C-alpha positions, 0 to 999 in steps of 0.5 A: 065251919064254913058254908061248903058241903064236904064229901069223903073221897079218894084221890088215886091214879089208876093206870095212865089215869087219875081220879076221885073215888066215892061211895055211892051213898055219899052222893045224890042219886038224882043224876042231874044233881049228881052231874051238878056235884061232879062238875063243881067238884072237878072245876068244870067247865074250865079248861084249866079246872082251877076252881076244882080238883080236876087236872085240865085233861080228860084222863084226869078228870074222872070219877068212880062211884062204889057200892058194895054189891048184893050180887053173889061172887061180886064184891063191889059195883062200879059206876064211872063218870067222865067229867068233861073239861071244857064243857058243862057235861058229864058222861055216864055211857063209857067206863074206864079200864085204867081207873079200874086198877085203882078200885082193887087197892080201894076195896082193901083199903076200905075193907070191902075185900079181906086181903089174902096171902100173895094175891087178893082178888076183887070182883067188880061189876061195871054198872055202865056196861054190865061187864064182869071184871076181876082184879088180881092185887099183889098182897104179900103177907096180907099187906097191900102193895103199891110198890113194885117193879112193874112199868107201864108206859105213860106213868113215871116209875114203877109199881106193883102190877095189877092184873085187870081181867075183863070178861063177858065183853061182847056187845056191852053197848049195842047188844052185838059184837058187830052192830052193823052186822058187817066186819067192814062198813064203808062211810064217805069212802073210808072202810071201817070196822064197827065193833063192841067189845068192852067199849063201842069203837070204829076202827080205821086204817090210819093211811085212809085218813092221810096220816102215817099212824105214828104221829104224836098225839099233839101233832094229830090234835093240831090237825083240825082237818083230820079231827073234823074227818074222824067226827064225820066218819064217827057219826055216821058209823054210830048212826048204823051202829044203832046209837043214834046221833052222838054229837057231844057224846064220847061213844063210840071211840075211834082208832086209827091203826097202822102196821108194825114191823114187829109180829103180834103188834099194831100201832094205834092212835086212840081218840077219846073221841075229840082228841088223841089219847096220849097213851091208850085206854085199857078198854080200847086196848081190849077192843083193838087187840081182839079186833086184830085177831078176827079175820075179815076186820081192819085190825086183822089186815094190818096185824103180822101174826106170829106163826107159833102163836098159841091156839086160844091165848094171844098177847097182842101189843098196842103201840101208842104215843108214849110206848106200848100196852100188852093184852092177853086175849082168851079166844073162845075154843069154838072161835073158827066155828063162831066166826060165821055168826060173828059172836061168842069170839072173845072170852076175856082180855087181861091187862096189867096196870099199876095204881097208887093212892094220892090223897084220902080226905074230904072234897069240897063243893 
């Protein structure tokens, strides 16, 4: 016996992120108390998170809160929380596509979804954004597989490929795919595309920020002038997007794009938003890839498209500091017709990730 409170939890890697997974019933409903719990568990605010379970970076300080869904044809509800490392703050506005890949195995481990032969589908509702996501998890002979030969850049080794298919993507944060009503806006002399698909983003041309766009995340994070300029543009863009003053908030995110020599490929440096991501967020990948297929946007102007590409299904590769990530973008069959309305353009986005259970037990606070 001791004087600490213990809570059941899983520690899992999902894609290029790592975090804790809790049941909603084991945590307080009051958001203020919940925030206090999560900060304590992760060890924030402290850049080392030495007194908690966090890994000292934004991608290793994540929390997923799960409950069984009462919605027909939806298995689980997923509330995401980004626990800030060096600030006394927990952000419940965004979601995390990388951690989503861990939720399929979690649901099967916990018996929330019964495994099928070969592939088990887990249907997830994001509480943060309202989006519907399906996870196709390998379960050969009804057995959950973590091991496999699929490799993702940013994670050592290989694992079983889990297909994450994002649906109902448009306007989840601002209620509009293009919340400023324009494909390109100008803020302080910089042209940007403000887009809301899977997450809200400000898409920019890297050259307008006096960088090549192929720098390492460390190089960009040392460029304090760049980070200050990015934040200035982000704040101006967010206000026009109807998001108000987003100082201290993580949405919208920012991506600096540049051209690739390869077709159907774009180079991206994704900001979280106060530092450059070492790889690339999954929801940000959906957003950047989709943007690059919509004529008139910053992304479209930087993409060299394959001439023989399929009409309604495109594979776009996003190059990031540690490699690349592929996104399968399913376009609406009325894509060209809907361009004028600037909505109903993207049906879904699919991305393969891997996941691994690291620990199951109790966390203490």
